[in-house]
N, C-alpha and C positions, 0 to 999 in steps of 0.2 A: 702845406697849409691844411687847416682843419676843414671839416665839412659843414656847410650851412644847412640847418634843418629847414623843412618846409614851413613850419609854423612855430612861433615862440610865444609863450604866454608871459605877459608882463604882470608881475605882482607888485602893486604899488604899496610900498612899506610905509604905513601910516603911524608908526609908533611916535608918541609925543605930539602928533598933529591934532589940533582940536577938531571935534566932530563936525563943526560947521564947515571947516575947510575940506574935510573928507567928503561931506555931502556934495560940495561944489565939484570935487574931483570926480565923483561918481556921475554927476550930471554932465560932466565934460567927456565921459566915456571910459573912465578908469574903473572897471567893475570887478576886478579881482584885487582884493586888499590883503595885506599881511600885517600881522601883529606879533610881537615877541613875547608878550605876557598875556596869560589867560584873563586876568582881571581887566586889563585895559581893553582887550578885544571884546570882552563881554559887555562892557559899558558902551563901547562905540557901536557894536552890532545892534544894540537896542535903539540907537539914535540914527543909524544910517541904514536905509533900505536900498534894495536893488543891487547888492554886491554879494560876491562869494568871498569867504574869509579863509585865509591860510594861517595856521599857527606856525611861526618860523623859529621860535626860541625853544630851548630845552623845556621839557615837560616833566614835572614831578608826578610820581604815580598817584599821589592823593589829589591831583588836579585833573585826573583823567576824565572823570564823569562830566565835569563842567566843560572841559575842552570838547568832548564829543557832543555836548548839547549845543555848542556855539559855532564851532569851526567846521567848514566843509572838507578841508584837507589838513592833515597833520604832517608837516614837512620834516620834522626833526626827531624821528623815532630812532634813537641811538643805542638801544640796548634790548636784549632779548627779554629781560624782566619787564621793561615798559611795554613791549609789544604784547606779552602775555596778559598784562593788566588791561590794556586797551581792548584786547580781544574779548576778555571776560565781560567788561563793562558794555562794550558795543553789542554783545549778544543779548544783554538785558535791555538796552535802550532801543536798539534798532534791529531786531532779529530779521534775518533774510536780506539785510541791506549792508553789505560790507563797507566799512569806512575806508576811503582812500588815504594811504599813508606813503611817505617816502622814507627810505632808510638813510639816516645821516651817517656818512663815512668820513673819517678824518684821514683822507688820503695823503695830506701833507705831513702827517705825523706831528702836528703842532700840539705840544702839551697843554696849551691854553685853550684848545678847542675840544668839545665833547663829540661823542659819536663812536660808532664801531671803528676799530682798525680793520685793515683789509682781511687779515687772517680770521678775525672774530666774525665778520659778516659772512665770510665763506663757510665757516664752521656752523653758523646758525641758520643758513639760508633754507635748508630743507624744512626745519621746524617753522621758520617764519612763513614760508609759503603754505604751510599746512594749517595756519591759523584761519578758521573759517570766516571770522568776522572782520578780517582786514583784507584790503586789496592792495597789493604791493605795486604802487604805480611806477616806482623807479628809485633812483638814488639822488641824494642831496649832499652838498659839501659846502663848508665855509673855509676859504683859503687863508693862508697866512697874510698878515699885513705886509705889503711889499711896496716898493717905491714907485714902480711903474706897472701898468697893466700887462705889459709883455712878460714880466716876471711871474705873473699868475698863470701863464699858459701851461706850464708843466702840471700844475694841480688839476686844471680842467681836462687836460689830455689823459691824466691818470684816472680820473673818474670815468671818462668815456671808455677807456680800455677795461677798467674793472667791470663796468656794466656789460660790455660785450662778453667778457669771460663768464660772468655769473649767469647771464641769460642763456648761454650755451648749455649750462647745466640745469637751469631751472626756468622753464618757459612761463611760469607764473609770475615772474618778475617783469614789470612793465619797462618801457623804454624811456620814461621821463628822466631828464637830467636837470636838476635845479642847481645852477651854479652861475656866479657872476652877480655883481652889485654895481652901484653907481660908477665906480672908477674903472671897472674892468669888464662890464657886461658885453662890450663889442667883441673882445677876445674870447669870452666864454661862448658866445654864439658861433664864432668861427670854429670853435672846438666841439660843437655839438649840443650846446645848451638848448633845452626845450622850455625851460622856465628861468627867467631872470628876476631878481629881487631888487627893485630900485626905489630908494626913498629920497635921499638928498637931491638927486638930479631932478626929481619931480617937485618936491615940496620945499627945497632950499635947505640951508644949513640949520641944524637943530641948535637950540640954545645950549650954552655950556652947562655941564652937569650941575655946577654950583648955583646957577640961576634958573634952571628949568624947574617947573613944578615937580615935586617928588611924588611919583606914583605910589598909591597905597600898596601894601603887600598883597600878593595873591591870596585869595580866600581858599581855604581848604575845601 
């Protein structure tokens, strides 16, 4: 069996959830919120106080400045080029205050998912750890779509093993493991998750894409 960590941070994924409902969730005690898109997160952060915001989705380099202005943690840093860009902009916006980031790793080898592959993150680790304006909190992954939570266990186990291997080489990499969502977070916690990203189990099913209000494109 996996190891249960002492503490797990719940990120309430509020994408497509109206700001009024998000404010109610914060009042009820859900004070760490996650958004996939920079523009949607920017709009909600202006309307919802008392929360910390995690950016969960892929970030384009030209959105780096806005993301750093709005979000407290960037969970999906999946390339060395993006990390370099964030480091430069963070140095301008918040000198002396490194921004917390997680390195997204595609440990499942899913071609539909973004992020470093294992070999790439190992090769880039020394440079990543040397970027002075980023604080490497740990690793993040998004697993393959599977039929049961138990089928996701190998992905979570692989991320934990990779974390241990990388931290043995680079003590600047933190211990955070962001893995597990509504359908499989319990298995993720068993395998060592310190952050779980839960949306549907908290806010209910999202409307089908055809009927959901279409979000505006992210601003550059």
